[in-house]
C-alpha positions as CSV (number, residue, x, y, z in Angstrom):
1,M,40.0,19.8,20.4
2,S,37.7,17.9,18.0
3,N,34.0,18.4,17.7
4,I,31.8,15.6,19.1
5,L,28.7,14.9,17.1
6,P,25.6,13.7,19.0
7,F,24.2,10.6,17.3
8,K,20.4,10.0,17.2
9,K,18.8,6.7,17.8
10,K,17.3,5.3,14.5
11,K,13.6,4.9,14.4
12,N,12.1,1.6,13.6
13,E,10.5,2.5,10.2
14,G,7.9,0.1,8.7
15,G,6.4,-1.3,11.9
16,N,7.2,-4.1,14.2
17,I,10.0,-6.6,13.1
18,M,8.2,-9.5,14.7
19,C,5.1,-8.8,12.7
20,K,7.1,-8.4,9.5
21,N,8.4,-12.0,10.1
22,N,4.8,-13.3,10.6
23,H,5.1,-13.6,14.4
24,H,1.9,-11.7,15.3
25,K,0.4,-11.4,18.8
26,W,-3.2,-12.3,18.2
27,E,-6.0,-11.2,20.6
28,V,-9.7,-11.8,20.3
29,V,-11.8,-8.7,19.5
30,K,-14.4,-8.6,22.2
31,D,-16.9,-6.3,20.4
32,Q,-16.9,-8.5,17.3
33,Q,-16.1,-11.7,19.0
34,F,-18.5,-13.9,17.0
35,D,-19.7,-13.5,13.5
36,V,-21.8,-15.8,11.4
37,K,-20.4,-16.3,7.9
38,S,-21.9,-18.8,5.5
39,G,-23.3,-20.9,8.4
40,K,-20.0,-21.2,10.3
41,L,-18.9,-19.6,13.5
42,V,-16.1,-17.1,13.0
43,T,-13.9,-15.5,15.6
44,V,-12.3,-12.2,14.7
45,E,-8.7,-11.6,16.0
46,R,-6.5,-8.6,15.8
47,C,-2.7,-8.3,16.3
48,S,-1.9,-6.1,19.3
49,R,1.3,-4.8,17.7
50,C,0.4,-4.0,14.1
51,K,-3.5,-4.0,14.2
52,K,-3.8,-6.6,11.4
53,K,-7.1,-8.5,11.5
54,R,-7.8,-12.2,10.7
55,N,-10.8,-14.5,11.0
56,R,-10.6,-17.9,12.6
57,L,-13.2,-20.7,11.9
58,S,-14.3,-22.4,15.1
């Protein structure tokens, strides 16, 4: 009889694949929702998958 080897599921190394392809899921940060930067209104957003931040001018 042959030996049966249990295979392990590969871990997704390097983060989310959607975020790697620039398909982020942006959400507005409530505690830093508005920030004044050089006289313009700025909204701070964070990706819910990879926690990357970006600033949007309003």
